[in-house]
N, C-alpha and C positions, 0 to 999 in steps of 0.2 A: 098778716099771714106771711110766713117766709116762703118764697117761691122755690120750686124744685130746680135743681141744676138743669141747664139746657144742653148739657153734654149728651151726645148721641153715641150709640154703639157703632163704631166704625166697622165696616164689613171686611172680610178677608179678601185678598186678591191673589188668585192663583194659589190658594191654599195657605197664604201667609197672612198672619194677623199683624197689625201695625205695632211698631215699637214706640215707646214714649220717652220723651226727654223734657226736663224742666229748664226754662230759660232764666238764668240768674241775672242779678244786677251786674252787667258787664258792659264795657264801652264798645259795642259793635254797631256799625252803621246799618249793615244788612243782615238778615237772617242767614244768608249764604256765608257771610264772614264767620258767624258763630259756628255753623255746622262744619266748616272747613277747619276751624281751630279745635273745636271739641273732638271731632273725629279725624285727627290729623293723619291717621293711617289710610283714610279713604281719599282718593284724589279729588280735588276741587271740581274737576270736570264731571265726576260721578254725581256730586251733589247738584251741579247745574242740570244734568240730565234728569235727575229725579224731580227737581222742581219743575222743569219743562214738561215732564210727563204727569204732573199732578199727584206725585207720590209723597208730598209733604203737606200735612193738613193741620188745621186747628181743631179744637175739641168739638166744634159744630160740623166738622167734615168739609170745611171750605179750604180749598187748596191755596197754598202760598205760591208766589212767583219768584223768578230769579231776582227781581228788583224789590222784593218785599222788605220793608224796614224791620229792624230788630226791635221787638217790644218785650221787655223783661217781665218776669213774674207770671208766666203762663206755661201750660204744658202744650207741647206740639207732638205730632205723631208722624211717623214716616214708615214707608214700606221698603224692606230690603230687596234688592235684586243684585245679582252677581253676573257680570258678563263672563262668558266662557267658563261657566261652572262645570267642573269635571263630572262626567257621567259615571255612575257606578253600575256595572253590568250584572247586578244580582238583584233578585226581586223578592219582595215580601209576600206572605200568604195570610189571609184572614182566616183564623181557625174557628172563631165564634163571635157572634154579635147579637145583642138584644137591645132594648131601649135604654139600658144603663151602662153596659159593659161591652168592650171589644177586645179580643185577644188576637194579637198578630205574631207571626213567626218571622223574625228579622234575620236576614242573611248577614254574614260577616261583611265588614267594611262600610256598612250603611249607618250613618248617625241616626239617633232617635229624634233629635230636635235640631232646628237650624242653629248653626254655629260656625264661626270661621268662614271657610270658603264654600260651605255647603248650606244651601237654602232650599232649593227645589229637590235636591238629591238627599232627602232625609225621610225617615219613616213617617213622621207626623205629616209632613207636607204631601207626600205621595198619597197617604190615606185620605187626607182632606180632599184632595183633587179627585181621587178615584170615587169616593163615596159621597161627596157633597156634605160632609159633617163639619160645619164651621166651628162647633163647640167642642170638638174632639181634643182631649188633652191627656198626656201620659200620666199614669198614676205612679209609676216608678220608671227608672231608666237602667239600661245596661250600656256598657262601653261600646263605642263604634266598632272596636275590633272583635267584640264578642257576638256570637250568633244566638238566636233562640227567642224565647217568649217575652213579650212586652204587653202589659195590660194598659188599656186606655179607658178613660171615662167618656161616655157619650153625652150624659145629661149633667149639666153643672149643678142641678139641684140635689143630686145624690152623690156627687163626687167625693165629698168629705167622708162619707161612710166607707168607701173603698180605700181612701188614703189612711183611714184609721186602722185598717188591717195591717198596714206596714208599720205605723207608729206603735201599735200595741203588740206587734210581732205574732199575730194570730194567723199568719199566712206562711205556708211551708214551701220553700224553693229548693230545687235540686238541680245542680249543675253536673256536667261531665267535663273532664279535662284529660288531656294526654300529656304525660311528663315522664321523666326518667324514673326508674325503679330503684329504691334504696333499701337494702336488706336490714339496715339498722332501725328503720321506722316500723313500729308495731301498729298494725291496722286492725280494727278501726281505732281512730284517735280523735281527740279534740285539741285544737290549737288556739291559743289566745295570745293577744299582744296589744300594746298601745300604739295606735297609728295616728300620725299627724301629717300635715302638708309637708312635702319635701321640695327639692330643687331638681329641675325646673318646676314651675308652678303646677304642672299637670301630673307630677309624680307624688306618691305617698312614701312615707318611711316609718320604720318602727323606732320607738324610743323607750327608755325606762319609765316605769310608772304603772299605775293601775290599768289593767286591760280594758279597752273599749271596743275590741273586735274579737269575734269568736267564730270558728268554723269547725264543723265535723267532717272528717274524711274517712273514706274507705276505698278499697280496691275492687273494681268490677272485673277487670281482666288484666293478665300479665303476659307480655310477649317479649322474651329475651330481656333486653335492658330497659324496656319501656313498659308503662302500665297505663290503663285507663282508670281514672279515679272518679268516684262519686263525691261531690262536695255539697254540703248543706250549710249555707251561711246563717248563723243565728242573728248576727247583726248585719248592717248594710253599709259599711264604709266604702268609700270610693276605692276601686282596685283591690278590694280586700282579698279576694281569692288569689289574685296574681301575686300580691305581696306575701301572703301566708305560704304559698307553695315555694316561692323563691327563698324565703327564710328557712324552710325545711330542707333546702338543698335539692328540691325537685321543681325548678321553674317550669312553667307551662311552655310547651313546645311552640316555637316561633314567636315568643313574647319579645317585642323590641324595647320594652321599658324596664323589665326586671329579669335578673337582679341588677343588670347594668343597662344604662341607656345606650342604645346603638344608633348610629347613623342609619336612618330607616327610609327606604324608598318603597312606595306602594308596590307590593308583590302579591298579586292575586293568587299565585300558586302556593303561597305559604300563609294561609290564614291562621290567626291565633287559635290554638286548639282548646277553646273554651266554649261551652254550649250551655245556655240556660234551658235545661231539658224539661223540667216539669214544675208546675205550680198548682198547689191545692189549697182550698179554703172553703169556708161556708159563706155563701153570698149574703151580705148584710141586708139586702133588700128583699130577695126572693126566698132566702133560706135554703137554696139548693147547695148540695155538696159538690163543688166544682173540682175536677181534676183535669188539667190541661197538659198535654204532652207535645213537645216540639216534633215536627216531622223531619227536621234536619238531623244530620249525623256528622260526626267528626271524620277524620281521614280514614281511608281503607287500610286496615291493619296489615293484611298480607303483603300488599305492595310496599307499604311504608317500612315494615321490618326487613323485608328483603333488601331494600336500598341501604340499610345500615349494617347489614351483615358483612364481615370481612371477606374480601375477594382474594 
């Protein structure tokens, strides 16, 4: 009889699940040497601290030490922590929760998942810590710069049913955005293009070829030279709405990436004027007809337009 794997499920720590890395056949004396080489952007002192704190483990959950030897052909697990992580002074709201699904209203500037210099200051980690839901996982994502609705799976057993909604495009998402008004654009309209990875790595660009992205647009309000647009993405490419509006000559207000990349410093007074406003779908588990609407809003029209009027 073949025995079952003795791998255990490692717990979350402060809302963070462990990351996994494979140890290849390489000539390292110590595990610390490998970690310092593999993750060269992380100071060696940081790995020493993680090892001393028991934050690097094998698949049985046994912690390695600073002087642990390097043994190839195995997975190891480590917990990320960041010293002096920037605090984001805006807070999420839980709009809905049942045994399968959670809907959160995310503020501008807050990442959805841990990445780069943000681990604790992310929507996922905050919710895990607040609600004690170790199995919580995002079903989809929105940009850090974008505010609004994000759906999370609470139960791993039913997670794929909700992910299928996005794969099969049976979920309807509506965004709001503020951008300049162009007389030559006839609304409502549908915009399509082919999008691929651009430069730097975090930007997207349009190229010739068969369209792989599609957005429906309309105007909700117009104020002088600006308008509030309603956007319905049919596809879900990274930065799709930002790229499409920039291509139409109406880039979203305060967008630091499109149409040109700007030297950008965090400015909480100028959030990207893009909001994931509404999501509707039929629940694949309960059969309920869900319609969720963000309680957040974009900037105040009256004061904004006044600032742009000639003096």
